[in-house]
C-alpha positions as CSV (number, residue, x, y, z in Angstrom):
1,M,-12.0,0.1,-19.3
2,N,-12.5,-2.8,-17.2
3,L,-12.1,-2.1,-13.3
4,K,-11.0,-5.0,-11.2
5,S,-11.4,-4.9,-7.3
6,Y,-8.0,-5.5,-5.9
7,E,-6.6,-5.4,-2.1
8,A,-3.4,-4.0,-1.3
9,M,-1.6,-4.8,1.5
10,I,1.2,-1.6,2.4
11,I,3.7,-2.2,5.5
12,L,5.2,1.3,6.0
13,K,8.0,1.7,8.5
14,S,7.1,1.8,12.2
15,D,9.2,4.6,13.3
16,L,7.7,7.3,11.4
17,P,6.6,10.2,13.6
18,N,2.2,10.3,13.4
19,D,2.1,13.3,10.8
20,A,4.9,11.3,8.4
21,L,2.7,8.5,8.9
22,Q,-0.6,10.2,7.5
23,I,1.8,11.6,4.6
24,A,2.9,8.3,3.7
25,S,-0.5,6.4,3.6
26,K,-1.8,9.5,2.2
27,E,1.4,8.8,-0.4
28,A,0.0,5.4,-1.4
29,A,-3.1,6.3,-1.4
30,D,-2.3,8.9,-4.0
31,I,-0.5,6.3,-6.5
32,I,-3.5,4.1,-6.6
33,E,-5.5,7.2,-8.3
34,K,-2.2,8.2,-9.7
35,Y,-2.7,5.3,-12.1
36,K,-6.6,6.0,-12.4
37,G,-7.7,3.5,-9.6
38,N,-10.2,4.4,-7.0
39,V,-9.9,3.8,-3.7
40,D,-13.1,2.6,-1.9
41,D,-11.0,1.7,1.5
42,M,-8.3,2.4,3.8
43,S,-7.7,1.4,7.1
44,E,-4.7,0.9,9.3
45,L,-4.1,-2.7,10.9
46,G,-2.0,-1.5,13.5
47,K,1.7,-1.7,14.6
48,R,2.9,-5.4,13.9
49,P,6.5,-7.6,13.9
50,L,7.1,-8.7,10.4
51,A,7.8,-12.4,10.3
52,Y,11.8,-11.7,9.0
53,N,13.2,-8.3,8.7
54,V,12.6,-6.4,5.7
55,K,15.0,-3.3,5.1
56,K,16.6,-3.7,8.7
57,A,12.7,-3.5,9.9
58,K,11.7,-5.8,12.8
59,E,7.9,-4.2,12.7
60,G,5.8,-2.2,10.5
61,I,2.5,-0.2,10.2
62,F,0.1,-2.2,8.4
63,Y,-2.5,-0.8,6.2
64,L,-5.4,-2.2,4.5
65,A,-6.4,-0.9,1.0
66,R,-9.2,-1.8,-1.3
67,F,-9.7,-0.9,-4.5
68,K,-10.8,-1.0,-8.7
69,A,-8.1,-0.4,-10.8
70,D,-7.2,-1.4,-14.6
71,P,-5.0,-4.8,-14.5
72,Q,-2.7,-2.7,-16.5
73,N,-1.9,0.0,-14.6
74,V,-1.2,-2.4,-11.3
75,K,2.2,-3.2,-12.2
76,E,3.4,0.0,-12.2
77,M,1.2,1.2,-9.2
78,K,3.8,-1.6,-7.6
79,R,6.4,-0.7,-9.3
80,E,6.0,3.0,-7.5
81,F,5.1,1.1,-3.7
82,S,8.5,-0.4,-4.3
83,L,10.0,3.3,-4.7
84,N,9.1,4.8,-2.3
85,N,11.3,4.9,0.6
86,N,8.5,5.1,3.6
87,I,7.1,1.6,2.0
88,L,8.6,-0.9,3.3
89,R,6.3,-3.4,1.4
90,A,3.2,-3.6,-0.3
91,M,1.4,-6.6,-2.1
92,V,-1.2,-6.3,-4.1
93,T,-4.2,-9.3,-4.6
94,V,-7.4,-9.4,-7.2
95,V,-10.8,-9.4,-4.5
96,G,-12.6,-11.8,-6.3
97,G,-12.0,-13.5,-9.6
């Protein structure tokens, strides 16, 4: 299996209570692990305003996840991120080459 390094910027709803926020960030990490990805680091970057409204939200809580995964599984990860109601947006990029 050829693993590549990735970063995912995950934006969660800002109106989630603290316990729901912890659950939602864990769900995001679980999605990565479900598709045999290895999460190296998951860090909260805090609440920030969005450049434009996303699902009627003006701000979101940003998380940066660094992980290694098989490139074939990343498309399914992105799909599952988009299906999660607590995730406003998720963008996955390859780190390095």
